C-alpha positions in Angstrom: 20.1 3.8 -0.6 16.4 3.3 -1.2 13.8 5.5 0.5 10.0 5.0 0.5 7.9 7.9 1.7 4.2 7.2 2.2 1.4 9.7 2.5 -2.3 10.1 2.3 -3.6 8.4 5.4 -6.1 9.9 7.8 -9.5 9.6 9.4 -12.5 8.8 7.3 -16.1 7.6 7.9 -17.2 4.1 6.9 -18.0 4.1 3.2 -15.6 6.8 2.4 -12.4 6.8 0.3 -8.7 7.6 0.7 -5.8 7.5 -1.6 -2.4 6.5 -0.4 0.8 7.5 -2.2 4.4 6.2 -1.9 7.3 7.9 -3.5 10.4 5.8 -4.0 13.9 7.1 -4.5 17.4 5.6 -4.8 18.8 2.6 -6.7 15.5 0.9 -7.6 15.9 0.1 -11.2 16.4 -3.6 -10.5 13.5 -3.9 -8.2 10.3 -5.2 -9.5 7.6 -5.7 -6.9 5.8 -3.0 -5.0 3.1 -3.5 -2.5 1.0 -2.3 0.4 0.9 -4.1 3.7 -1.1 -3.2 6.8 -1.0 -4.0 10.4 -3.9 -3.5 12.8 -3.5 -3.4 16.6 -3.0 -6.9 17.9 -2.9 -8.5 14.5 -0.2 -9.7 12.2 1.0 -7.6 9.3 -0.7 -8.7 6.1 -0.3 -8.1 2.4 -3.1 -5.9 1.1 -2.1 -5.5 -2.6 0.9 -6.0 -4.8 1.9 -5.0 -8.3 4.7 -5.9 -10.6 6.6 -3.5 -12.8 4.6 -4.8 -15.7 1.3 -4.0 -13.9 0.2 -7.4 -12.8 -1.8 -7.0 -9.5 -2.8 -9.2 -6.6 -5.2 -8.4 -3.8 -6.2 -9.8 -0.4 -9.7 -11.2 -0.5 -10.8 -8.7 2.1 -10.2 -5.7 -0.2 -11.0 -7.1 -3.7 -13.4 -4.9 -5.5 -12.8 -2.0 -3.1 -9.1 -1.2 -3.3 -7.0 -0.5 -6.5 -3.2 -0.6 -6.5 -1.3 1.2 -9.3 2.1 2.6 -10.0 3.7 5.3 -12.1 7.1 3.9 -13.1 8.1 7.3 -14.6 7.6 8.9 -11.2 8.6 5.9 -9.1 5.4 6.3 -7.2 3.0 3.7 -5.9 -0.7 4.3 -5.1 -3.5 2.6 -3.3 -7.0 3.9 -4.0 -9.3 2.7 -1.2 -13.1 2.9 -1.6 -16.0 1.7 0.5 -13.8 1.7 3.6 -14.8 -0.3 6.6 -13.8 0.0 10.2 -11.9 -3.3 9.8 -9.6 -1.5 7.3 -8.2 0.6 10.2 -4.5 -0.1 10.4 -1.1 1.3 9.7 -0.4 0.9 6.0 3.2 0.4 4.7 4.4 0.6 1.2 7.1 -1.9 0.2 9.6 -2.6 -2.5 11.5 -5.7 -3.4 12.2 -8.3 -6.1 8.8 -9.7 -5.2 6.0 -8.0 -3.2 5.7 -11.2 -1.3 9.2 -10.7 0.1 9.8 -7.0 0.4 13.3 -5.7 1.0 12.4 -2.1 1.7 9.6 -0.6 3.8 8.2 2.8 4.1 7.5 4.5 7.4 3.8 3.7 7.6 0.7 5.9 7.4 -2.3 5.5 9.7 -5.7 4.9 8.2 -8.6 5.1 10.7 -12.2 4.3 9.6 -14.9 5.3 12.0 -18.3 3.5 12.1 
């Protein structure tokens, strides 16, 4: 059984930074893609950033240059460093795990990020 536990969300002012973490456990050796999705109220869930086991990354246009996704394979942990946060970044953020980050099989519980103007 695979578990993803996300942490690091909170309330921050516009222009501030937050770092999200996601610890993965269970039978995950065959799973390659990890990612962060987010869902804002009244909006569809969207891919924010994805990373392969080899470290190749992909970002939504709205976060390029501000967010950095990384992973520590030895610790089975995923990170999302978020800088220059904007009110429109306010959402529940979910970490994911799957063969591809475009089609995640496992989802974390979500962590709320709120950016005040």
